[in-house]
C-alpha positions, 0 to 999 in steps of 0.5 A: 166353815168346819163343814166346808173344811171337811168336805173339801179335804174329803171329796176327791179332787180328781173328779169332774165338776158334776161328781164333785157337787153330787158328793158335796151335797151328799156329804152336806145332807148327811152332816146336817142330818147327823147334827139334827138326829144322829146323836139324839140318843147319847151316841158314843164319844168318838175320838182319833185314838179310838178310831186308829186302834182299829179293833173291836172297841173301835167297831163297837163304838162306831155301831153305838154312834150310828145306832138308829141311823137309816143309812147305816142300817141299810148298809149293815143289812146289805153287808150281812146278806153278803156275808151270809151268802159267802158263808153259804157258798164257802160251806158248799165248797168245803163240803165237796172237798171233805166229800172228796177226801172221804171218797179217797179214804183220807178222812172219815165221812162223818167223824164223832165230834165232842160237845161244842160250847156255844157262846153268844157274843152279842154286846161283849167285847173280845176281852170278855169272850176270851175270859169266858173261854179261858174260865171254861178251859179250867186247868187245861192251859197249864199242861197244854190243850187244843182249842178250836173256835168256829162260827160265822164270819163277823162273829169275832173269831180272829180277834178272840184268838188274838186275845187268847194268844196274849192271855194263854201260856205257850200259846200258838195260832195255827193256820192252814195257809202255809200248808196249802202253799207248801203243797202247791209249791211241791205240785208245781215243782213236780210238773216242772221237773217232769216237764209237764203243764200244771193243771187239776188233772195232774193232782191224782190221789197218788200224786197228792199222797206222795207230795204230802209225804214231802211235808214233816211237822217236828221240832227243828233247833228247838222250835216246831216248824214244817219241813219241805223235803222233796221235788228239789226242795229241802227247806223249812216253812219258816225260812221261805214263808215270805219268799218261796211260798209267795211266788206267783207260781204258787199263789195263782195255783193255790185255788186248784190245789186247795179244791182237792186237798181239804182232807189232806190238810185237815189231817196234817193240821190235826196231827200237828196240833196234837204234837204241840199239845203233847209238848205242853202248848196251847194250840188255837185253831179257828175256822169252819166247823166242817174242817174243825170237826176233824181235830180231836179235842174236848175244848170246842167253842162256837161264837154266835150272834143272837141278832145276826144284823150285828154281823153286818153292823160290825163289817159296815163299821170295819169298812167305815173305819177303813175309809175314815182313818187315813183322813184323820191321820194328819189331824192333830186333835180333831173333835169328837164331832169331826171324827163323827163327821169324817165317819159319816162321809165315809159312810156316804161314799160307801153307799152313794148310789140311787138304790140305797138313797131310795131304800132310805126314803130320801126322796132324791136321785143322783145329783 
């Protein structure tokens, strides 16, 4: 009865009868399989509270609960391959952008980079990693420092930075996003005032230098901010971050602008970070090594995983979490078995394809 209750709640009611029964038997198969083998080796106890926390503890608990599961392993492998491929593609694009910036004379082609401290995060929580980093900083946070954190996608950079931001005094997390949006706003506004169409051909080195001159990072009313002054604008980024900078004319043109302004934004960010450090703040910057190499600081860290498959496991767990969380919102006190079953059904819905079933040697095709 409990299985039927879960399946009828989770199988979409809008699908036709054939699809309904296909999903039903997929869920039934994996629920039974979980009962017989999925929790043999002391799987982690999963609760609604753990799942809805949505943090690294949640991911680690899901990974532990599905350790050794064929379907989860196959899904994690595919997620890892996709992440590594996207990272490689992003690295190529960044390299092209930085090469372009070097050719324009905006940045050096090969900057001298301080020593990087590499931390293997395998089996460690974000709290443990953050504590390790803070210990290595010594007394630097007491007077202000710039900390850069690099690494592949899925190594936990964002989560670690969030932890550091809560633990370090006067800390701030820097993002280049609003800088790219600000330049895009200025470029689009320039075209509108000039009565010409926006396009990549407009973004000459001369115009970009002019637009960068419209951005000023400083303290305004006691707080650091970016002022946009020029091309018909006189505002602070903090005032328009969720309005003017989110307009469609800005959003749709960011990729075009970002492609040719990597160097300009890197240079702007490095100067802003140094200004805040000099004021006694602890500036946290996370991203790709190619861009962070242009930020001068002795506090450089790289998160790595000695077992790359864990990257895929983390992403798989996050996707399962996103699938399962809405299903449990309305449940007052689901058991650990029910939470596990809902997660498994989420996993099945993410991997329900003939190819993945064959890879897992289930011996069945689409029902």
